[in-house]
N, C-alpha and C positions, 0 to 999 in steps of 0.2 A: 167791821160789814158781816153778818150773820152767812157765814158759809156752807152751813145744813140743808143737804138737801134729797137724803137718803137715809134708808133707815139703818138705826142703832143695833148695829149686830151683834149681842151680848156673848154667846153663843161661842162664835167665832170669835169674836177680840178678847174671851178669855183663854182660849186655846192658844193663840198668838201668845199672851202673854207667858203663859203656862212654858211654851218651847222655847222664847227668845229667855227665857230667865235660866233656863238648864242648860242652854248654850251658853254662859256666858260661864265663864271660868274666875275664880277668885283675883286670879293673876292678868286678867283685863282691866281690871279697874283699881289697880295698886293695893289688893289683900292679899295674905298672910292666908294660905289653904288650911292651916291648923290641921291637930289629930284626930278631931272628931267629927269633922266630917266626911259624912255617909255617903248622900244624895246626891246627886249628879248638879254642878252648876251652884249659882247664887241660894239661897237663904230670902225666903219674902224679908223679912228682915230688913237685907242686906240692902236688897231692892228698893224697898220702899224709904231708906235714908237715902240712897243716891240719888231718889226721885222729889225728895225732902215731901214724902207724904207717911200718913201712920198704914203701920203692917197691915191693920183692920181694914182699912179701904181697898189697899192693893189687893190684900187676900179676896177682896168681895168682886172684885174685876175677875180675877183670876177665876174665880167660880164662878160668874156671868149672872150674879144676880144684886149686884151692884149700879148706881144711878149714873145715867151719862155720864163721862166726863168733857167737861170745858175743853176749847182746844190749848188753851194752857196749859192743861195737864198733860193734855195727850203728847206737848212738846218736852213737859218736864219727865214722862214716861220713857219718851223718844232718846233722851239724851241720858237717862239712867242705864238704861238697857242699850247702849251703845249702838244704835239704831242705824242702818246706812239711809241714805236717802231715800230708796226704794222701800228700804221697810219702811219708814217711816210715811211715806204716801199710805202706805198699807194700813198705818194705824189708823190712818186719819179717816179712812174708806169707812174700815170697819168700826169707828165709834162713832159715825154716820155724819160727816162733814167731806166735803169736796174737795178737792187737792188741789191747790193753785201752785203746781210743780216749783216752777221759775222760783217764786217769792218764798216756798217754803222750803227747799233746798241751799235757799243763799245764808236761812236764816237758823240752818241745822248746822249746828257742829259738826264737822266729819269725824269720824269715828278713828283716825288714825290722830285728829289733833286733842279728839278727848283720850285718846292712851299717853299723850306725852302729858297732859295737863293734869293724869293723874299721878303720876308721878314728879309734881311740881306743887303738890299743896303745900310745901311750904317757904314756896317761893314765891316772886314780886312777880305776877304772870298774867294775860288774860287774851283772849281770841276774837280777832275785830274779824267783822265783812268789811267786802270788798268797798264800801262806801262810807266807811269808818263808826260801822255799827260794834258795839260791843256785847258779844255773845254769849264770854262766857270771863269771870276775875276768880284768882283766887283770893282768899280772903288778905293777901296783904295786899296786893292791889286796889280791894277796896279802900283799902285802910292809907294809901297813894296818894288814887284818885277821886275818890268818892265812889258808889254805889250806881254804875255807868249802864246797868242792863235795866232800868227800869223804865228809860224813856218809852213814849211811841210818837207814832208818826214820825215828821221831819226831823224830829230832836231825836232820834234813834240815831243819828246821823252826826259822829263827833265834828265834821266839817261844817256840817248848818248851823250846830252848839258855839262852836267857834265866832262864825261872824255874827250870833244875834244874842247869845246870850253874856252878859258878864263873868259869869260867875265861871265860864266854862279855862277862862285864861287866869284866872286868880291862879291855881297855883302852879304853872311855867314864868320861867324870870321876865320880865317885862325887854331883857333886853332882847330876846328869843320871838317877842312876838312879831315883829313884822316878816321875817323870816318862816315861820312858820304860816303867817298869812300867806305865803305867795307860794310857799309847799300845796297847800291844801289848796290853793288855786289851780295849778298846775298838773297835780296830782287829778283833780276833778276833771280839768278839760281833756286829760290821756283816756281818760274812764271813758268820759262821751263821746272820743273819736274812735278808741274801741268797740262800744257799745252802739252805738248811731242814738240818731235823733228822738228815738221812742224809744229810748232806754229810761229805766230810771235815774241814772247820773246825769242823761239832760232832763230830766222834770225837776232832778235838785237843784241843776246849775239854774234854771230858770227861772224858780223859785227863790233864790239866792240873788239875783241879781236885779229882783223885784224889792228883796228886803234887803238888801244892804249894797250903804253905797260903798263901801269900801273892797267888797265881793267885785260889784260891776265894774269900778275902777280897775282892779287887777285883773280881770276879766277880759278885758278892752288889751293888755297888753300882750297876750298870747302866748305865757311862757311858760316852757314844758321843759322836763327832761331836771328837774329839780326833783331830789329825795331828802326823804326827813335825816339826821345828821343823827349818827351811833350813840353820841353823846348830849343827855339831856340835861335841862337846869330847870330841879323843882323850886317851888316855895310851897311847904307845908305848911298848913295853919297854927301846928302843933309844935313838929320838931324844928322846923325852920327850909334852911337851904338844902337840899340834896343833888350831888352831881351824878350822874348814874348811867353807865352801860346803856342800848336798848337792840337785844339780839331778835332778828326777823327770821322767821321760819313761814314758809310759803308752802299753802296747797293751793298747786295749779288747778285743781280741777273743780273747785266751787270759789276760787279768786278770796280765799281766807288767809289769815295772817294767824302767828303766833307770836304777842310781843313778849320779852323778857327783861326785864330789867335788875342788873345786878350792881353792884360798886366797888371797889379796888379796895382787899382786905386789908383790914390795918386805919383807913379812913375814918374820918368823922362822918362822911356818907353811909360807909359801910356799916355803924356802932345805930346811927340813925334807921336804915334801913331794918336791920336784926329787931329794931325797936317797935316799928311798924308790924313786922310779919309774928309780933310779941301783941299789938293791941288786936290783930288781925281783923278790925272793925272800924270805919271809920267816926269817929266819934266827935270830930272836930270841926266845925262848917267857919267858913268865911265870913266878915260882912253881908260879902254881895251874893254869897247863897242864903 
């Protein structure tokens, strides 16, 4: 849906980007300050890399003579500059887009979790939204689980994909599938109860009840209180079986969570996880995918 309904303010957007770049220190994004750094804040080239865009494009936005950025580009800038939810809303308004405050904030990784992720570049970790949306992954997490930030619509939810896409289950030990299904349903029921009948959680549950017979059957059991196990058993298409621990860090204000996957040092799973960290990309697919 096109949410543009106001004038794109090039000048104010450029000023806002310059001030936020100047306020962001190298240590805030996991960079070393170095001895040659004279100007305050980050360099344009550093911010552009954080935003996965060209330095020339970012420089044009700062100067106020660039084209109107898309919503996806503004979201990348918000992540790169570690903007707060209020700052992100302001950025979208300057860019000429109406902000749906609730949706934008749910899909915007909190600055606190972004700072933690900056220190986990070589770790298998990812940030999840309240309905199982993968918001950010390290390269090792992409290698382990596949690129999960690319989905749109209902498929952004891992719970939706679990009940509708065969490939979603392919990387988990088949013996854990039943427990994973029950836990997915129980956690979604808790979210519906907490957020109400008109919430995104309720909409997702309604869609799944119509789409998946398994979900509908488990939904009628009214199970609550189930939790994910701290141990995860994966079946990777290239390296095979991995037994990992999953540590969970919660961001209560935005309902986001940080998942960090580790393995016991000296084990075969530890060696395989290290291999995935070296690979850094998910080059391997299953037949289902």
